[in-house]
C-alpha positions as a Markdown table, in Angstrom:
| # | Residue | x | y | z |
|---|---|---|---|---|
| 1 | Unk | 153.6 | 200.4 | 219.2 |
| 2 | Unk | 154.8 | 196.7 | 219.2 |
| 3 | Unk | 151.1 | 195.7 | 218.2 |
| 4 | Unk | 151.3 | 197.9 | 215.3 |
| 5 | Unk | 154.7 | 196.7 | 214.2 |
| 6 | Unk | 153.4 | 193.1 | 214.3 |
| 7 | Unk | 150.4 | 194.2 | 212.3 |
| 8 | Unk | 152.4 | 195.7 | 209.6 |
| 9 | Unk | 154.6 | 192.6 | 209.5 |
| 10 | Unk | 151.5 | 190.3 | 208.9 |
| 11 | Unk | 150.0 | 192.8 | 206.5 |
| 12 | Unk | 153.2 | 192.4 | 204.5 |
| 13 | Unk | 153.1 | 188.7 | 204.7 |
| 14 | Unk | 156.7 | 188.8 | 206.2 |
| 15 | Unk | 158.0 | 186.5 | 208.8 |
| 16 | Unk | 159.9 | 187.8 | 211.9 |
| 17 | Unk | 163.3 | 186.9 | 210.4 |
| 18 | Unk | 162.6 | 188.5 | 207.1 |
| 19 | Unk | 160.9 | 191.7 | 208.6 |
| 20 | Unk | 164.0 | 192.3 | 210.8 |
| 21 | Unk | 166.3 | 191.9 | 207.8 |
| 22 | Unk | 164.0 | 194.2 | 205.9 |
| 23 | Unk | 164.5 | 196.9 | 208.6 |
| 24 | Unk | 168.1 | 196.2 | 209.2 |
| 25 | Unk | 167.5 | 195.0 | 213.0 |
| 26 | Unk | 168.5 | 191.9 | 214.4 |
| 27 | Unk | 165.8 | 189.1 | 214.8 |
| 28 | Unk | 166.8 | 189.3 | 218.6 |
| 29 | Unk | 165.9 | 193.3 | 218.9 |
| 30 | Unk | 162.6 | 192.6 | 216.9 |
| 31 | Unk | 161.9 | 189.6 | 219.5 |
| 32 | Unk | 162.7 | 191.6 | 222.4 |
| 33 | Unk | 160.3 | 194.3 | 221.1 |
| 34 | Unk | 157.5 | 192.0 | 220.6 |
| 35 | Unk | 157.8 | 190.4 | 224.0 |
| 36 | Unk | 157.8 | 193.8 | 225.5 |
| 37 | Unk | 161.3 | 193.5 | 227.0 |
| 38 | Unk | 162.3 | 196.7 | 225.1 |
| 39 | Unk | 160.5 | 199.3 | 223.3 |
| 40 | Unk | 161.3 | 200.4 | 219.7 |
| 41 | Unk | 163.8 | 203.0 | 219.3 |
| 42 | Unk | 163.7 | 206.0 | 217.0 |
| 43 | Unk | 166.4 | 204.1 | 214.8 |
| 44 | Unk | 163.6 | 201.1 | 214.4 |
| 45 | Unk | 161.1 | 203.6 | 213.4 |
| 46 | Unk | 163.4 | 205.3 | 211.0 |
| 47 | Unk | 164.3 | 202.1 | 209.2 |
| 48 | Unk | 160.5 | 201.1 | 209.1 |
| 49 | Unk | 159.8 | 204.5 | 207.5 |
| 50 | Unk | 162.9 | 204.3 | 204.9 |
| 51 | Unk | 162.0 | 200.6 | 203.9 |
| 52 | Unk | 158.2 | 201.2 | 203.7 |
| 53 | Unk | 157.6 | 204.8 | 202.9 |
| 54 | Unk | 154.0 | 204.2 | 202.3 |
| 55 | Unk | 153.3 | 203.3 | 206.2 |
| 56 | Unk | 151.9 | 206.3 | 208.0 |
| 57 | Unk | 154.6 | 207.3 | 210.6 |
| 58 | Unk | 151.8 | 208.8 | 213.1 |
| 59 | Unk | 149.9 | 205.6 | 212.6 |
| 60 | Unk | 153.2 | 203.5 | 213.6 |
| 61 | Unk | 154.1 | 205.8 | 216.6 |
| 62 | Unk | 150.6 | 206.5 | 218.1 |
| 63 | Unk | 148.0 | 204.9 | 216.5 |
| 64 | Unk | 146.4 | 207.9 | 214.6 |
| 65 | Unk | 145.1 | 207.7 | 211.1 |
| 66 | Unk | 145.4 | 204.7 | 208.8 |
| 67 | Unk | 148.2 | 202.2 | 208.4 |
| 68 | Unk | 149.1 | 203.4 | 204.9 |
| 69 | Unk | 149.2 | 206.9 | 203.2 |
| 70 | Unk | 147.4 | 207.5 | 199.9 |
| 71 | Unk | 149.4 | 205.6 | 197.3 |
| 72 | Unk | 152.5 | 207.0 | 195.8 |
| 73 | Unk | 153.0 | 209.3 | 198.9 |
| 74 | Unk | 155.5 | 209.0 | 202.0 |
| 75 | Unk | 153.8 | 209.6 | 205.4 |
| 76 | Unk | 155.6 | 212.9 | 205.6 |
| 77 | Unk | 154.2 | 214.0 | 202.2 |
| 78 | Unk | 150.6 | 212.9 | 203.2 |
| 79 | Unk | 150.7 | 214.7 | 206.7 |
| 80 | Unk | 151.8 | 217.9 | 204.7 |
| 81 | Unk | 149.0 | 217.5 | 202.0 |
| 82 | Unk | 146.4 | 217.1 | 204.9 |
| 83 | Unk | 147.2 | 221.0 | 205.7 |
| 84 | Unk | 149.3 | 220.2 | 208.6 |
| 85 | Unk | 153.1 | 220.3 | 209.1 |
| 86 | Unk | 154.6 | 217.0 | 210.3 |
| 87 | Unk | 156.8 | 217.7 | 213.3 |
| 88 | Unk | 159.0 | 214.6 | 213.6 |
| 89 | Unk | 160.2 | 215.5 | 217.1 |
| 90 | Unk | 156.5 | 215.6 | 218.4 |
| 91 | Unk | 155.9 | 212.2 | 216.9 |
| 92 | Unk | 158.8 | 210.7 | 218.2 |
| 93 | Unk | 158.6 | 212.3 | 221.7 |
| 94 | Unk | 156.8 | 209.0 | 222.9 |
| 95 | Unk | 159.7 | 206.8 | 221.7 |
| 96 | Unk | 162.7 | 206.0 | 224.1 |
| 97 | Unk | 166.1 | 206.5 | 222.8 |
| 98 | Unk | 168.4 | 203.6 | 223.8 |
| 99 | Unk | 171.1 | 204.1 | 222.0 |
| 100 | Unk | 172.2 | 207.3 | 223.7 |
| 101 | Unk | 172.1 | 209.8 | 221.0 |
| 102 | Unk | 169.4 | 210.7 | 218.7 |
| 103 | Unk | 169.0 | 210.0 | 214.8 |
| 104 | Unk | 167.0 | 211.8 | 212.3 |
| 105 | Unk | 163.7 | 210.5 | 211.2 |
| 106 | Unk | 164.5 | 210.8 | 207.6 |
| 107 | Unk | 167.8 | 211.2 | 205.7 |
| 108 | Unk | 171.1 | 209.0 | 206.2 |
| 109 | Unk | 171.4 | 207.7 | 209.7 |
| 110 | Unk | 174.4 | 209.1 | 211.5 |
| 111 | Unk | 176.6 | 207.2 | 214.1 |
| 112 | Unk | 177.3 | 208.1 | 217.7 |
| 113 | Unk | 179.4 | 211.3 | 218.2 |
| 114 | Unk | 182.9 | 210.7 | 217.4 |
| 115 | Unk | 185.8 | 211.5 | 219.7 |
| 116 | Unk | 187.1 | 215.0 | 219.2 |
| 117 | Unk | 190.2 | 214.6 | 220.8 |
| 118 | Unk | 193.2 | 214.6 | 218.5 |
| 119 | Unk | 194.9 | 211.3 | 217.9 |
| 120 | Unk | 198.3 | 212.4 | 218.6 |
| 121 | Unk | 197.6 | 214.2 | 222.1 |
| 122 | Unk | 198.7 | 212.0 | 225.1 |
| 123 | Unk | 199.3 | 212.7 | 228.7 |
| 124 | Unk | 202.0 | 211.1 | 230.9 |
| 125 | Unk | 201.8 | 210.7 | 234.6 |
| 126 | Unk | 204.6 | 210.2 | 237.2 |
| 127 | Unk | 203.6 | 207.0 | 238.7 |
| 128 | Unk | 206.2 | 205.0 | 240.2 |
| 129 | Unk | 207.0 | 201.6 | 238.7 |
| 130 | Unk | 205.0 | 198.6 | 240.5 |
| 131 | Unk | 206.0 | 195.2 | 240.4 |
| 132 | Unk | 203.8 | 192.0 | 240.8 |
| 133 | Unk | 204.1 | 190.7 | 244.3 |
| 134 | Unk | 201.9 | 187.5 | 243.7 |
| 135 | Unk | 199.1 | 185.9 | 241.9 |
| 136 | Unk | 196.2 | 184.2 | 243.2 |
| 137 | Unk | 194.0 | 181.8 | 241.2 |
| 138 | Unk | 190.4 | 180.9 | 242.7 |
| 139 | Unk | 188.9 | 177.8 | 241.6 |
| 140 | Unk | 185.2 | 177.0 | 241.4 |
| 141 | Unk | 185.4 | 174.6 | 244.2 |
| 142 | Unk | 186.3 | 177.2 | 246.8 |
| 143 | Unk | 190.2 | 176.6 | 246.7 |
| 144 | Unk | 192.9 | 178.9 | 245.5 |
| 145 | Unk | 196.6 | 179.0 | 244.7 |
| 146 | Unk | 199.1 | 181.8 | 245.3 |
| 147 | Unk | 202.0 | 182.0 | 243.1 |
| 148 | Unk | 204.8 | 184.5 | 244.7 |
| 149 | Unk | 206.4 | 186.6 | 242.0 |
| 150 | Unk | 210.1 | 185.6 | 241.1 |
| 151 | Unk | 212.6 | 188.4 | 241.7 |
């Protein structure tokens, strides 16, 4: 998929910096994809699809079809017009999700699940009061100092 993203970026005549800004990811994240250290996430594909709706998502994900859909159509519309139904989950099946949660391919991006615990709920535990006995500082030359606590 990284080669197709590079092809798209070059076809659009964009530098890596500009392309990263256009699809709302950091230059470092795009560089990691291009170097092969990481794989594109579903969020990256979603951002490319939202910014460039004329790009064929099937081509982007698995290389099937042409880079661009017929003019004026999004890749989702074009797939439906070809007589088939687009199944976003099957297209995205080969994309690793590195964020720990899955975002939809279209629509507004969702954040990570929110904490469902009420903010006012607290628990107390019966832990005996502890006091600092000493502090040790280790230095990079292998030495250390010990500072006893004052009573």
